[in-house]
N, C-alpha and C positions, 0 to 999 in steps of 0.2 A: 564646384560650386557650390550658391549660397541657396538654400528652397528657397523659392520664390514667398517674398510675403502676403500675409491669404490666402494661399491660390491652394485647393490638393495636392498632396504629390501620387504619382500614379504611377503602380510596379509596374515590367515590361510587357508583361502577359498584358493589360490591359491596355497600353499604348499600344501592341502589336493587335490586336482584335478591331481597338479605332480604329485606327490606320491604314490596316492592310498592310504593314511589313511586319515579315517574319521577325522574330526573338533574334538569331541564329544573325539577320540583314544588320537590327541595332546593332549589335555589340560589332561585326564586324565592320560597319560605317563610323563608331564612337571609335575603331584601333585604325582604322587608316585614312580617315579624313576627319579624327575632331568633332567627328559631328550624327546624332547629338551628341552633345554634352550633360550628362544626366546629373541632377545631384546623389548623394550617395549617403543613406540612413546610416546612424551608428552601426548598423551588424554588416555594412557594406554591400547595400540593395541600390539597386535603379530604385528612383524615383523621378520621375519627368513633370513637367508643371505642361499644363492646359495649352497655351503659347507654342511648347516644343510639340504636344498632339495634333495641335494646326498646321501649325511647318509639313510634318510627317505626312499627314495627309495628303494635303497639297504636293510635295514630292512624291506621294504612291502616285498619285492620280496623273503627276505627267511623266512616269517609270512607265505603265500603259500603254500612253502614249507614242512609246518610242525612244523620249528621249535617255540621257548619258546619268549614270549615278552622280558623277564628278562633273556632269555641268550645269547639272539641277543645284548639287549643295555647294559650289563656287557659287553661283548667281544668291542665294542664299545667307552663303556666311557675308560675302562683300557687299549684301544691300543697295548694290547699285543702284543706278533709276532703268536699267532694264528690268520687263517684267518677272515679279519671283514665281515662284514654283505655283500656281496657282490655279485652281479648273479655269477656262478661257468662259465655257458657256456657264456660269455657277460659283461665285464668288462663298464661300461657305458665311453664316454668318451667325453675326457673335451669341449665342441664349445665353450664356452663364448665368447671367441674374434670376433668369428667370429658369433654367434648372433648378441652381440653387433653391432659391422659394418651391420650385415643385414639393422637391425631396423635402424640407422642410416642414411645409401642410403638412404633406405625410403623415413625415414622420413623427406628428405630433400628433395626428389623428382628423384634422380637417379637410373629411373629402372636400364637400363643399368651394370653401379655399384654393384647395389642389385641382376643384374640375372646373373653373373660374381662368383659374392659369392656364390650365393646359386648353382655353379652349380660347383664349387672347392667342399664344401660339399659332395653333391649330387656322388664324385668320391671318396670322401673319406666313406662314408660309407654303408652297405644295406636300405634298403627301412625300414627296421623295427626301427632301431638305427637314421633313421632320420625321423621317425613321431615320434617317445619319447625322441629324442635326440636335436632335433632341432624346428617338425613344433609345435608339440604340445606345446612346451616351449616358443616360441616365439608367437604364440598367446595368450597365460596367460599374460605372459609381457606386450605385449602388454595393452592387458585388466588394468590389472594394475596402467600401465605410465598414459594412462588416468581415474584410478578412484582417482588417487594420486596428479594427475593436473601437471603430468611431460609431458603431450601430449595434444597435441587437436583432435576432434574427428573427423576433416579431417586426420589425423596423422595417427590415429590409423586403420583407415579406410584405408588408401596408402600400411598397413601392412598385411592386416585383407585379403584385395581386391588379393593382391600380391599370399598370400597364398592358398587362395582358384581358381586360375588360375592355380597355379602349380598342386593342389589337383585335377583339373576337367584332366589333362592333364593323369595326373600319372591312373586317374582314368579309362580316354577313353583307357588306354595300356590294363590295367589289361583286359578289355571289346574284348577286341580285340584277347587277350591271352589265354581267356577261352571262347569259340564257342561251347562246351554246356555242358553248365550248369546244376548237378546232380540235384541240389534243389534251391529255390528261398525263400527270402527275402525282406519282403516290409519294406522299412528303410523310417525315416522321422523324426520332429520335430512334436508336440501338439499346438494348441491352445495360442496366448500368446508368443510362444517358436521360437525367431527369430535368435536362434544363430546357425549357420550349419554344424561350424566346426567339431563338434563328428557328425553329420549324415552323413558326407562326407567319415569322416576316418576311421568309418565305413563300408561302400558303397567300399573304396581300401579295404579295408583287407576282407573283403567276398568276394570279384571279385577276388584276389589274392589266396585262400583258394578256390576258384572251387564252389560258389555261383554264383547263378545271384542274381543283384539286380532289384530290381523297387524304385528308389530312389522319394520321393515324395518333398522333399522343406522343410520348417518348417513354424511354424504357420496353420494350418490345424485345422479343427475344428476337435473333437476325430468319431463325425459322419463321416462324410468323407471316413475318414480312417474305418471305417464299411465297409465301400461301396467299400471303395476298396481290401479290405481283402474280400467281398463277390465278385469279379469281377474276383481276378486276383490268389484266391486260394494259397497266398503262404507255406511254411514249419516255418515259421517265421515273426515273426514283430520287432524290433530293432527301439526303441521311445527314444530320446538324451533331455535331463532334465538339462539345463542351473540353469535354476534360479527356485529358489521356488514357489514360488507365485502359488497357486488355487490347491496345487499337490494333496490334498485331493480329490480334485473332478476330480483331472484330471483320479487316480487312480481310483476312482469310477469307472469313465464314461468307463474307459476301464476295467474295470473287469467284464463286459458284456461280453464278444467277447472272446470266449469260443471256436470256430473254431480251432486258432493257438497259439503256446506258445508266450508268448509279452516279451521279453527281455528289462529292458530299463539300460538306463544308461548316463554317464555324470556327472555333479560334484556333483549336486544335491542329485543322488542318492548314492553316496556315505554314503549320512547322515539322508537315508531317505531307506537305507536297509531292517529292520523288517516289516516298513508302505508298504512297497511295495510286501513286503511274504503273509504280510496277505491281501491285494489284489488277490493275485492271480499271482503277476510277476515274473522278472526272473529280480534279479538285477546282472552285468556286472561289476565289478569293476578293479582297476586295469591299468594297463599298457595298451593299443589300441590294441597294437600291437601282447597281446598275444590273440588275435580273430584270426589268421591265424591257417595255418592248414588244410588237407586236409581230416582227418575223410576218408583215404582209405580203400576200402573194404567191404563200407560198399553199403547197397540201396538201392537206388535214391529218392525212396518215402518213405513218412510219412501215406501215406492210411487205418485207419482201429485200427490206433495208438492210445493211449489213453493221454489224452494231459500231463501230466506227463510222461510219457514215455519219447515221443518225445521231451521233455525240456529235460531230460538224455541225450538223443543223442545228442542236440545238445549243450548239456553243454560240451561232451566228443568233438567234433568237434568245439567249438570255447575256448577250459581248462576252468580250474577248473575254477568254481568259491566260493572266500570264504568272510565270512565277516568282 
């Protein structure tokens, strides 16, 4: 497959994170259905176009609604008059030119120009699309450019720190608009995980959904997370995993926390859902904005409930979890 002219090429790990489809599933679908058909780099690594990422995101949304993969790929391949696999509620808005402009302005140090681009984007879409179609893709794109050698480390940091600042402002606004949360979640990352984007995004979505959040930050030993759970007595613990190193060890450590349901998300979890479940953890996959929803009409506490029952209630509050 020829490399699309003028389009960035996304590695399979980035496609997995953007679309919510595991790397294993992408390889299986390619072999079984001939979809998606990636371009191959000279070293043989798979690379995907932005259009393929969009198709896979729509397909992933429909899979979570219970449709079959064979049917969806058939529709996508035929391009017939029947509806393509896209969200019935909110189609993906193409923001690529604006994203490219935002990244370019940040790389050259034009912070005020980047602010103007960001303000334009926020005026056009709601917070859910802003997260899934702008913030998450930009974070991933900056990492991909660094990985490919297309930008320097300091340039990648210019992008991620700009978005981090925006997320912190949005979190502060959500917290102020949520003065009496009914439930409490503790959010963070474990030792060795320094990527805070996922944790900040989860914090934002939970605060907007009526939860109170204590954000612990990154790179925290599980022993300290245990102490936080004992001190704060939250209704849920949510942890983000971007890297897969020491994953087995961290899952074993976390499995000893029995006081609260533990939700795990992030790029690594897409490919380790079964392992997470074997350790009693609850994987969260799919677009980050699917964590929204207020779960109205339910009692605020979880006292006296079993861990499984509490987990089921949280899943209803945060949206369905599918492999």
